[in-house]
C-alpha positions in Angstrom: 84.8 97.4 54.1 86.3 100.9 54.4 83.4 103.3 54.4 82.8 106.7 55.9 81.0 105.3 59.0 84.1 103.3 60.0 86.4 106.4 59.5 84.2 108.4 61.9 84.6 105.9 64.6 87.5 106.3 67.0 90.3 103.7 66.8 89.2 102.2 70.1 85.7 101.8 68.8 86.9 100.0 65.7 89.1 97.6 67.8 86.1 96.9 70.1 83.9 96.2 67.1 86.5 93.9 65.5 86.7 91.9 68.8 90.4 92.4 69.2 90.2 94.3 72.4 89.2 91.3 74.7 92.1 89.3 73.3 94.6 92.0 73.9 93.4 92.8 77.4 93.4 89.1 78.3 96.9 88.7 76.9 98.1 91.7 78.9 96.5 90.4 82.1 98.1 87.0 81.6 101.6 88.3 80.8 104.0 87.8 83.7 105.7 90.7 85.5 109.4 90.2 85.1 111.8 92.0 87.5 115.3 91.6 86.0 118.5 90.9 87.9 119.5 94.6 88.1 116.2 95.6 89.9 116.4 96.2 93.7 113.1 96.9 95.4 112.8 98.2 99.0 109.1 97.7 99.7 106.3 95.3 99.0 105.2 93.7 95.8 101.5 92.9 95.2 100.2 91.2 92.1 97.3 89.0 91.3 99.1 87.5 88.3 102.4 85.8 87.7 105.7 87.5 88.9 109.1 86.3 87.9 111.7 87.8 90.2 115.4 87.8 89.2 116.5 90.8 91.3 116.2 91.5 95.0 113.4 92.6 97.2 113.5 93.8 100.8 109.8 93.5 101.7 106.9 91.2 101.3 105.9 89.6 98.0 102.3 88.6 97.3 101.4 87.1 93.9 99.1 84.7 92.2 102.2 82.8 91.0 105.8 83.6 91.9 109.1 82.4 90.4 112.2 83.4 92.3 115.2 83.0 90.0 118.6 81.6 90.9 120.2 85.0 91.5 117.1 86.5 93.2 116.8 87.3 96.9 113.8 88.1 99.0 114.0 89.3 102.5 110.4 89.3 103.8 107.2 87.2 103.7 106.2 85.4 100.5 102.5 84.7 99.9 101.2 83.1 96.7 99.1 80.4 95.2 102.2 78.7 93.7 105.9 79.5 94.4 109.0 78.1 92.6 112.1 79.1 94.6 115.5 78.8 92.8 117.2 81.6 94.7 117.3 82.9 98.3 114.4 83.7 100.7 115.0 85.0 104.2 111.5 85.0 105.7 108.3 82.9 105.8 106.7 81.3 102.7 102.9 80.6 102.5 101.6 79.0 99.4 99.3 76.2 98.2 102.1 74.8 96.1 105.8 75.3 97.0 108.7 74.0 94.9 112.2 74.2 96.1 114.7 73.8 93.3 118.2 72.4 94.0 119.6 75.9 94.0 117.1 77.2 96.6 118.3 78.7 100.0 115.5 79.3 102.5 115.8 80.6 106.0 112.3 80.7 107.4 109.1 78.8 107.8 107.0 77.3 105.0 103.3 76.7 105.3 102.0 74.7 102.3 99.3 72.5 100.9 101.8 70.8 98.6 105.6 70.8 98.9 108.4 69.4 96.7 112.1 69.7 97.4 114.8 68.9 95.0 118.0 67.3 96.2 120.5 70.1 97.0 118.0 72.6 98.3 118.9 74.2 101.6 116.0 74.8 104.0 116.5 76.1 107.5 113.2 76.5 109.3 109.9 74.7 110.0 107.5 73.4 107.4 103.9 72.7 108.1 101.0 71.4 106.1 97.8 73.5 105.9 94.8 72.9 103.7 94.4 76.7 103.3 97.9 78.2 103.8 96.9 81.6 102.3 94.3 82.4 104.9 96.2 81.7 108.1 99.2 83.3 109.9 102.5 81.8 109.0 105.1 80.4 111.4 104.9 77.8 114.1 104.7 80.4 116.9 101.1 81.4 115.9 99.7 78.0 117.0 101.8 77.5 120.1 103.7 79.7 122.5 107.3 80.0 121.7 108.5 78.1 124.8 106.5 75.1 123.6 107.5 75.1 120.0 111.2 74.2 120.6 112.1 70.8 122.1 114.6 70.9 124.9 118.1 70.0 123.7 118.3 67.1 126.2 115.6 65.2 124.4 117.3 65.4 120.9 119.0 62.2 119.9 122.7 62.2 119.4 124.3 61.2 116.2 125.6 57.9 117.6 122.1 56.8 118.7 120.9 57.2 115.0 123.0 54.3 113.7 121.0 51.9 111.4 120.1 48.6 112.9 122.3 46.7 110.3 125.4 48.4 111.6 124.7 47.2 115.1 124.1 43.6 113.9 127.3 43.5 111.8 129.4 44.5 114.8 127.7 42.0 117.1 128.2 39.1 114.6 
């Protein structure tokens, strides 16, 4: 098992012969990138793998899979295959799967193929379905001019006009 020919081989060659190298490189490529709560980034993040963000980012975040922790904050565009948002995002989100946890706070538009929102999540913006959200521009203003995207305030119903029909029947009877 330990002969002179193995000793002459470099350590990398021995690992390659044993078959351990592919496992290690696969494990490394599959390990998530974790940015802890004390990390503050000014600039963009690009990753093809999984990113877990617990700190804050002022810039765009692009990843294969992104988890934004409860104490995390992103100011910029978020683009990923899957996004789980537990913290704050101030900017647009484009992803095939978007999950907004109860602690999520989003100010911006969401373009998605699948969206789930837990009770308690706060979302201030527009959301729009797209079969391919990663390959199109985000935001409602890309599909229509800005003047057409907002309804006039005179057409919005008042709170009193939104009473359920049962309430009207009870008062009439």
